[in-house]
N, C-alpha and C positions, 0 to 999 in steps of 0.2 A: 518626278522622274526626269532625268536629263534627256535631251533629244539625241537621237542616234547620229553618229558622224556621217557626213555626206561625202560623196566623191569629189575630188578636186579636179580642176581642168587637166591636170597631168595624167590622171588615171580615169578618164571619162569612160563610163560603162563598166568599170570594175569596182568591186567593193572590197573592203579590207576583211580579213578573217574575223575580226571582232564584230563587224556589222553583220557578216554572214551568220555568225553564231547567235547574235541577238535576234536576227530575223527568224532563224530556225527555232529558237526558244519560244518566241512569240507565237509561231505557227503551232508548235506542240501545245502551248498553253490554250490556244483557241480550240484545237481539236479536243483537248481534255474537257473544256467547258461545254462544247457541243455534245460530247458523249454523256456528260453528267446531265445535261438538259434532256437528252433522249431517255436516259434511265429514269429521271424524275417523271417524265411524261408517261412512260410505261407503267411506273408504279402507281401514279394517279389513276390510270385507266383500270388497273387491277383492283384498286381500292373501290372505285365506283362500281365495278362489276360485282364485287363481293357484297357491297351494300345493297345493290339491286336484288341479288339472289336472296340475301338475308331478309329483306323486306317482303319479297314474294312468298317466302317460306313461313315467316313468323307473323305476318299481319294479314288482315282480311282486306285484300286489294281488289277482289273480283266484284265487278258490277253485276247486280242481279237483274236489272231492268233495262239497262242501256246496252245496245249491241251495235255492231258496225253495219248491220243490214244484209250481210252476205248470206245469212241463213234462208233468205227468200229466193235465192237463185240456185239452179242446178244446171251444170254444164255437161254436155255430151263430150266424152273423151274422144279426141281425134289426134293420135300421136304423130302421124305423117300426112298432114293435109295437102302438101304440095305434090304428092305422088298419086298416080293413077294405078290402082291394083292390076288392071289389065295389062299394063306395061311391064310388070315385074315377071322376070323369067327365072325360076329356081331350078331349072333342069341342069344336069351335070353329066359329064362323061367320066366313067370309071374304068381305069386301066386300058385306055385306048382311045 
């Protein structure tokens, strides 16, 4: 590929329409390549996920003796630990 024309000292800071067109074409080509790479990555993720689901449905993957140990613990539910129930006022004024 031949190198792109460069600006001469007489038109410093300006580029010719041919250079502008070549730069725009290169920019569009790069964007197309980026989009293709993102689509390929998304497709690979979908294939891996489908494989994972197929394996879990079709094969015996459950361990019958090894666990993560969480069955030994029970936690008391506390949905709003930072609030004092005595500080909550649910009274309201209706029509006045």
